[in-house]
One Martini backbone bead per residue (centre of mass of N, CA, C, O) as a GRO file, in nm:
protein
  319
    1MET     BB    1   0.371   0.722   1.283
    2THR     BB    2   0.100   0.894   1.345
    3PHE     BB    3  -0.226   0.861   1.244
    4PRO     BB    4  -0.400   1.174   1.167
    5TRP     BB    5  -0.641   1.097   1.000
    6PRO     BB    6  -0.966   1.093   0.939
    7ARG     BB    7  -1.260   0.955   0.999
    8VAL     BB    8  -1.582   0.900   0.916
    9CYS     BB    9  -1.636   0.792   1.200
   10PRO     BB   10  -1.628   0.956   1.507
   11ALA     BB   11  -1.666   0.721   1.659
   12ALA     BB   12  -1.541   0.488   1.846
   13PRO     BB   13  -1.377   0.222   1.789
   14VAL     BB   14  -1.294  -0.101   1.802
   15SER     BB   15  -1.092  -0.290   1.972
   16ALA     BB   16  -0.779  -0.452   1.838
   17VAL     BB   17  -0.560  -0.701   1.790
   18PHE     BB   18  -0.265  -0.663   1.575
   19LYS     BB   19  -0.024  -0.870   1.494
   20ARG     BB   20   0.087  -1.080   1.704
   21THR     BB   21   0.131  -1.254   1.450
   22ALA     BB   22   0.199  -1.358   1.137
   23GLU     BB   23  -0.066  -1.540   1.116
   24ASP     BB   24  -0.266  -1.279   1.135
   25PHE     BB   25  -0.124  -1.207   0.839
   26ARG     BB   26  -0.260  -1.260   0.518
   27VAL     BB   27  -0.111  -1.251   0.181
   28ARG     BB   28  -0.221  -1.250  -0.175
   29GLU     BB   29  -0.122  -1.239  -0.487
   30ALA     BB   30  -0.250  -1.082  -0.798
   31LEU     BB   31  -0.187  -1.082  -1.101
   32GLY     BB   32  -0.225  -0.880  -1.407
   33PHE     BB   33  -0.112  -1.158  -1.528
   34LYS     BB   34   0.006  -1.427  -1.741
   35PRO     BB   35   0.243  -1.628  -1.763
   36CYS     BB   36   0.368  -1.794  -2.058
   37GLY     BB   37   0.628  -2.014  -1.986
   38SER     BB   38   0.843  -1.825  -2.136
   39GLY     BB   39   1.180  -1.712  -2.102
   40GLU     BB   40   1.432  -1.516  -1.926
   41HIS     BB   41   1.219  -1.512  -1.687
   42LEU     BB   42   1.200  -1.612  -1.360
   43TYR     BB   43   0.915  -1.722  -1.183
   44LEU     BB   44   0.841  -1.670  -0.829
   45ARG     BB   45   0.643  -1.832  -0.589
   46ILE     BB   46   0.633  -1.699  -0.256
   47GLU     BB   47   0.666  -1.783   0.084
   48LYS     BB   48   0.663  -1.544   0.356
   49THR     BB   49   0.815  -1.510   0.694
   50ASN     BB   50   0.946  -1.253   0.843
   51VAL     BB   51   1.004  -1.099   0.557
   52THR     BB   52   1.136  -0.884   0.348
   53THR     BB   53   1.137  -0.786   0.028
   54PRO     BB   54   1.429  -0.668  -0.013
   55PHE     BB   55   1.578  -0.903   0.117
   56LEU     BB   56   1.479  -1.126  -0.074
   57ALA     BB   57   1.583  -1.000  -0.335
   58GLY     BB   58   1.882  -1.012  -0.250
   59GLU     BB   59   1.896  -1.324  -0.211
   60ILE     BB   60   1.824  -1.396  -0.500
   61ALA     BB   61   2.061  -1.257  -0.637
   62ARG     BB   62   2.279  -1.422  -0.494
   63GLY     BB   63   2.182  -1.711  -0.567
   64PHE     BB   64   2.189  -1.634  -0.897
   65ASP     BB   65   2.419  -1.438  -0.971
   66VAL     BB   66   2.296  -1.135  -0.973
   67ALA     BB   67   2.186  -0.843  -1.014
   68PRO     BB   68   1.949  -0.663  -0.851
   69VAL     BB   69   1.811  -0.560  -1.127
   70ALA     BB   70   1.720  -0.867  -1.211
   71VAL     BB   71   1.508  -0.817  -0.990
   72GLY     BB   72   1.151  -0.861  -0.945
   73TYR     BB   73   0.858  -0.672  -0.821
   74ALA     BB   74   0.524  -0.548  -0.753
   75GLY     BB   75   0.541  -0.546  -0.424
   76MET     BB   76   0.503  -0.478  -0.100
   77LYS     BB   77   0.555  -0.662   0.209
   78ASP     BB   78   0.507  -0.742   0.508
   79ARG     BB   79   0.687  -0.876   0.752
   80ARG     BB   80   0.437  -0.918   0.948
   81SER     BB   81   0.383  -1.208   0.775
   82ILE     BB   82   0.200  -1.407   0.535
   83GLY     BB   83   0.337  -1.417   0.206
   84GLU     BB   84   0.236  -1.411  -0.133
   85GLN     BB   85   0.500  -1.381  -0.380
   86TRP     BB   86   0.637  -1.227  -0.663
   87PHE     BB   87   0.929  -1.315  -0.862
   88SER     BB   88   1.195  -1.201  -1.071
   89VAL     BB   89   1.461  -1.356  -1.283
   90CYS     BB   90   1.743  -1.308  -1.480
   91THR     BB   91   1.779  -1.643  -1.603
   92SER     BB   92   1.896  -1.980  -1.683
   93LYS     BB   93   1.810  -2.079  -1.432
   94ASN     BB   94   1.652  -2.257  -1.197
   95GLU     BB   95   1.481  -2.300  -0.894
   96THR     BB   96   1.723  -2.458  -0.750
   97ALA     BB   97   1.889  -2.177  -0.691
   98LEU     BB   98   1.736  -2.128  -0.452
   99PRO     BB   99   1.790  -2.037  -0.153
  100VAL     BB  100   1.815  -2.098   0.178
  101ILE     BB  101   1.548  -1.947   0.372
  102GLU     BB  102   1.425  -1.825   0.639
  103GLY     BB  103   1.076  -1.817   0.580
  104VAL     BB  104   1.106  -1.970   0.294
  105ARG     BB  105   0.878  -2.075   0.016
  106LEU     BB  106   0.833  -2.259  -0.261
  107LEU     BB  107   0.547  -2.290  -0.483
  108SER     BB  108   0.641  -2.175  -0.775
  109ALA     BB  109   0.727  -2.202  -1.137
  110THR     BB  110   0.817  -1.984  -1.415
  111ARG     BB  111   0.783  -1.806  -1.729
  112HIS     BB  112   0.900  -1.496  -1.895
  113THR     BB  113   0.966  -1.213  -2.111
  114ARG     BB  114   0.936  -1.027  -1.848
  115LYS     BB  115   0.974  -0.819  -1.610
  116LEU     BB  116   0.883  -0.749  -1.296
  117ARG     BB  117   0.680  -0.479  -1.200
  118LYS     BB  118   0.569  -0.221  -1.055
  119GLY     BB  119   0.213  -0.270  -1.026
  120GLN     BB  120   0.164  -0.580  -1.149
  121LEU     BB  121  -0.137  -0.578  -1.013
  122ALA     BB  122  -0.460  -0.648  -0.926
  123GLY     BB  123  -0.406  -0.765  -0.623
  124ASN     BB  124  -0.525  -0.858  -0.283
  125HIS     BB  125  -0.541  -1.115  -0.048
  126PHE     BB  126  -0.708  -1.124   0.274
  127ASP     BB  127  -0.618  -1.271   0.606
  128ILE     BB  128  -0.749  -1.172   0.928
  129ARG     BB  129  -0.657  -1.156   1.271
  130LEU     BB  130  -0.849  -1.057   1.556
  131ARG     BB  131  -0.790  -0.967   1.889
  132ASP     BB  132  -0.937  -0.875   2.163
  133LEU     BB  133  -1.231  -0.780   2.143
  134GLY     BB  134  -1.423  -0.527   2.177
  135ASP     BB  135  -1.677  -0.325   2.243
  136GLY     BB  136  -1.925  -0.300   1.980
  137GLU     BB  137  -2.028  -0.191   1.639
  138TRP     BB  138  -1.864  -0.362   1.413
  139GLU     BB  139  -2.076  -0.480   1.212
  140ARG     BB  140  -2.192  -0.214   1.112
  141ARG     BB  141  -1.926  -0.109   0.999
  142LEU     BB  142  -1.877  -0.334   0.794
  143HIS     BB  143  -2.129  -0.283   0.626
  144ARG     BB  144  -2.044   0.003   0.545
  145VAL     BB  145  -1.793  -0.076   0.389
  146VAL     BB  146  -1.933  -0.247   0.174
  147THR     BB  147  -2.123  -0.011   0.070
  148HIS     BB  148  -1.903   0.261   0.075
  149GLY     BB  149  -1.640   0.226   0.183
  150VAL     BB  150  -1.316   0.391   0.199
  151PRO     BB  151  -1.060   0.569   0.256
  152ASN     BB  152  -0.762   0.590   0.037
  153TYR     BB  153  -0.527   0.554   0.220
  154PHE     BB  154  -0.221   0.566   0.311
  155GLY     BB  155  -0.056   0.369   0.503
  156PRO     BB  156   0.168   0.337   0.766
  157GLN     BB  157   0.372   0.168   0.600
  158ARG     BB  158   0.466   0.397   0.407
  159PHE     BB  159   0.607   0.561   0.664
  160GLY     BB  160   0.792   0.386   0.833
  161GLY     BB  161   0.811   0.544   1.100
  162ASP     BB  162   1.067   0.785   0.998
  163ASN     BB  163   1.035   0.850   0.687
  164LEU     BB  164   0.906   1.129   0.673
  165HIS     BB  165   1.123   1.290   0.824
  166ALA     BB  166   1.356   1.199   0.642
  167ALA     BB  167   1.239   1.313   0.377
  168LEU     BB  168   1.217   1.612   0.465
  169ALA     BB  169   1.529   1.636   0.519
  170TRP     BB  170   1.638   1.549   0.229
  171LEU     BB  171   1.522   1.719  -0.008
  172PRO     BB  172   1.679   2.004   0.032
  173ASP     BB  173   1.966   1.805   0.052
  174ARG     BB  174   2.005   1.607  -0.200
  175ARG     BB  175   2.280   1.705  -0.342
  176ARG     BB  176   2.453   1.623  -0.057
  177THR     BB  177   2.290   1.343  -0.054
  178ARG     BB  178   2.361   1.006  -0.069
  179LEU     BB  179   2.149   0.774  -0.236
  180SER     BB  180   1.975   0.531  -0.318
  181ARG     BB  181   1.740   0.462  -0.543
  182PHE     BB  182   1.545   0.333  -0.345
  183LYS     BB  183   1.543   0.563  -0.132
  184GLN     BB  184   1.450   0.790  -0.313
  185GLY     BB  185   1.183   0.658  -0.401
  186LEU     BB  186   1.069   0.633  -0.118
  187TYR     BB  187   1.065   0.933  -0.036
  188LEU     BB  188   0.884   1.034  -0.266
  189SER     BB  189   0.643   0.853  -0.195
  190VAL     BB  190   0.597   0.957   0.090
  191LEU     BB  191   0.537   1.255   0.013
  192ARG     BB  192   0.298   1.206  -0.176
  193SER     BB  193   0.125   1.051   0.029
  194TYR     BB  194   0.096   1.276   0.234
  195LEU     BB  195  -0.051   1.480   0.049
  196PHE     BB  196  -0.289   1.303  -0.020
  197ASN     BB  197  -0.390   1.265   0.273
  198GLU     BB  198  -0.450   1.563   0.319
  199VAL     BB  199  -0.676   1.581   0.109
  200LEU     BB  200  -0.853   1.347   0.208
  201GLY     BB  201  -0.900   1.456   0.493
  202ALA     BB  202  -1.056   1.707   0.391
  203ARG     BB  203  -1.285   1.542   0.255
  204VAL     BB  204  -1.384   1.401   0.506
  205GLU     BB  205  -1.456   1.660   0.664
  206ALA     BB  206  -1.655   1.754   0.417
  207GLY     BB  207  -1.812   1.488   0.302
  208SER     BB  208  -1.650   1.426  -0.011
  209TRP     BB  209  -1.485   1.150  -0.061
  210ASN     BB  210  -1.752   0.983  -0.221
  211ARG     BB  211  -1.812   1.257  -0.384
  212PRO     BB  212  -1.868   1.476  -0.617
  213VAL     BB  213  -1.750   1.789  -0.718
  214ASP     BB  214  -1.678   2.072  -0.833
  215GLY     BB  215  -1.413   1.994  -1.052
  216GLU     BB  216  -1.382   1.701  -1.087
  217VAL     BB  217  -1.168   1.410  -1.089
  218LEU     BB  218  -1.216   1.115  -1.238
  219GLU     BB  219  -1.197   0.789  -1.253
  220GLU     BB  220  -1.069   0.588  -1.479
  221GLY     BB  221  -1.281   0.312  -1.552
  222ALA     BB  222  -1.492   0.329  -1.349
  223GLU     BB  223  -1.802   0.194  -1.249
  224THR     BB  224  -1.797   0.435  -1.060
  225VAL     BB  225  -1.825   0.735  -0.918
  226THR     BB  226  -1.483   0.867  -0.869
  227PRO     BB  227  -1.285   1.041  -0.686
  228THR     BB  228  -0.983   1.244  -0.678
  229GLY     BB  229  -0.633   1.280  -0.607
  230PRO     BB  230  -0.315   1.400  -0.565
  231LEU     BB  231   0.000   1.331  -0.726
  232TRP     BB  232   0.264   1.501  -0.693
  233GLY     BB  233   0.387   1.732  -0.955
  234ARG     BB  234   0.439   1.803  -1.261
  235GLY     BB  235   0.197   2.021  -1.327
  236ARG     BB  236  -0.135   2.074  -1.369
  237SER     BB  237  -0.415   2.061  -1.222
  238ALA     BB  238  -0.734   1.921  -1.318
  239ALA     BB  239  -0.861   2.074  -1.112
  240PHE     BB  240  -1.160   2.259  -1.014
  241GLY     BB  241  -1.307   2.460  -0.824
  242THR     BB  242  -1.388   2.303  -0.544
  243ALA     BB  243  -1.165   2.090  -0.564
  244ALA     BB  244  -0.928   2.295  -0.581
  245GLU     BB  245  -0.984   2.442  -0.315
  246ILE     BB  246  -0.937   2.201  -0.129
  247GLU     BB  247  -0.649   2.137  -0.218
  248SER     BB  248  -0.520   2.413  -0.159
  249ALA     BB  249  -0.587   2.422   0.144
  250ALA     BB  250  -0.443   2.149   0.225
  251LEU     BB  251  -0.150   2.257   0.079
  252ALA     BB  252  -0.060   2.542   0.188
  253ALA     BB  253   0.163   2.434   0.408
  254HIS     BB  254   0.333   2.286   0.136
  255ARG     BB  255   0.479   2.462  -0.087
  256ASP     BB  256   0.777   2.373  -0.077
  257LEU     BB  257   0.720   2.075  -0.135
  258LEU     BB  258   0.585   2.107  -0.408
  259ALA     BB  259   0.826   2.242  -0.553
  260LEU     BB  260   1.028   2.008  -0.511
  261LEU     BB  261   0.867   1.787  -0.661
  262GLU     BB  262   0.869   1.935  -0.930
  263HIS     BB  263   1.187   1.960  -0.961
  264VAL     BB  264   1.245   1.636  -0.979
  265GLY     BB  265   1.016   1.540  -1.217
  266LEU     BB  266   0.745   1.472  -1.139
  267THR     BB  267   0.440   1.347  -1.238
  268GLN     BB  268   0.128   1.423  -1.232
  269GLY     BB  269  -0.138   1.262  -1.052
  270ARG     BB  270  -0.392   1.013  -0.969
  271ARG     BB  271  -0.621   0.913  -0.697
  272SER     BB  272  -0.834   0.744  -0.535
  273LEU     BB  273  -1.053   0.817  -0.259
  274VAL     BB  274  -1.173   0.522  -0.299
  275LEU     BB  275  -1.224   0.216  -0.118
  276ARG     BB  276  -1.330  -0.103  -0.267
  277PRO     BB  277  -1.413  -0.384  -0.147
  278GLU     BB  278  -1.394  -0.741  -0.184
  279GLN     BB  279  -1.499  -1.029  -0.050
  280VAL     BB  280  -1.638  -0.982   0.219
  281ARG     BB  281  -1.556  -1.138   0.538
  282TRP     BB  282  -1.681  -1.295   0.853
  283CYS     BB  283  -1.574  -1.435   1.182
  284SER     BB  284  -1.576  -1.584   1.465
  285HIS     BB  285  -1.266  -1.628   1.686
  286GLU     BB  286  -1.165  -1.683   1.987
  287GLY     BB  287  -1.266  -1.379   2.078
  288GLY     BB  288  -1.261  -1.288   1.781
  289LEU     BB  289  -1.154  -1.223   1.434
  290LYS     BB  290  -1.228  -1.298   1.092
  291VAL     BB  291  -1.090  -1.134   0.798
  292GLY     BB  292  -1.190  -1.092   0.451
  293PHE     BB  293  -1.030  -0.965   0.139
  294TRP     BB  294  -1.027  -0.754  -0.155
  295LEU     BB  295  -0.766  -0.554  -0.312
  296PRO     BB  296  -0.637  -0.327  -0.489
  297SER     BB  297  -0.379  -0.199  -0.611
  298GLY     BB  298  -0.231   0.028  -0.366
  299SER     BB  299  -0.376  -0.073  -0.118
  300TYR     BB  300  -0.497  -0.084   0.234
  301ALA     BB  301  -0.593  -0.269   0.502
  302THR     BB  302  -0.573  -0.044   0.723
  303ALA     BB  303  -0.778   0.152   0.592
  304LEU     BB  304  -1.015  -0.036   0.653
  305LEU     BB  305  -0.986  -0.122   0.959
  306ARG     BB  306  -0.985   0.175   1.093
  307GLU     BB  307  -1.305   0.214   1.049
  308VAL     BB  308  -1.364  -0.021   1.280
  309PHE     BB  309  -1.076  -0.022   1.426
  310ASP     BB  310  -0.858  -0.020   1.704
  311LEU     BB  311  -0.533  -0.075   1.646
  312VAL     BB  312  -0.335  -0.309   1.832
  313GLN     BB  313   0.017  -0.327   1.859
  314PRO     BB  314   0.246  -0.510   1.941
  315GLU     BB  315   0.573  -0.458   1.976
  316ALA     BB  316   0.667  -0.698   1.791
  317ALA     BB  317   0.478  -0.605   1.541
  318SER     BB  318   0.605  -0.292   1.511
  319SER     BB  319   0.921  -0.356   1.432
   0.00000   0.00000   0.00000
């Protein structure tokens, strides 16, 4: 899908070619805990190139002769990338049972007492190469990102081509359409993400995406005062006053979708409107740019980069 939500800076960003090759996008997971070294779950730290996370999880299950549910991972990683990612598998076998898979390399192995679950990440380290950089004040924009952060949009990867339209078509007909548990979870996540982005886009247009307004729900445990937006589900929104008015106006066109998400039993949550990167660095490289940064779990590198660059993806990279 075309990413329709507004940027903070209205002026045209600098064009840059993004993901011409897998080597242009490197991501490394940082677990939110340290495996204890013993237990029934074998933890595998794997480097994968041009391989999707679900495909690799399935290959691991087949290689270790276990059910797919016995394999865990903390987050999805782009196919068009070089990614270091953790997987767990409930097995008495050791790492030598990992099958030979093109584009996959075992980096290390250890054990832990529990399965690796979705979201059990502290964050991700990114090293990204942008090619064919256009003219413009990209460095000023990067400094602004470091100082103020960026809107914490769910990135275009979440919507994955036609996933949003497929999810919208499935939800009202879900009782007559049989889908795998993975696909159902994906569609529900896509719909919640879309609604969150609608609210965040309205806050960007109002100039209040990174500052609290009357009735704001602030992010718990944040070191700075950080407003949040809704992850829709059952239950009443904790926002009131101006914050609730903005949310209601942004979601007014989606009342049927809100009701359906409540009906399937999702619990309403909140997500930070502001993405604050850490360890941001950059340097010129062969007519382009190398950019590195750390992002907390659940955030998207593309949400940061689109505030600075108009990302142009070659056809091979966007497939």
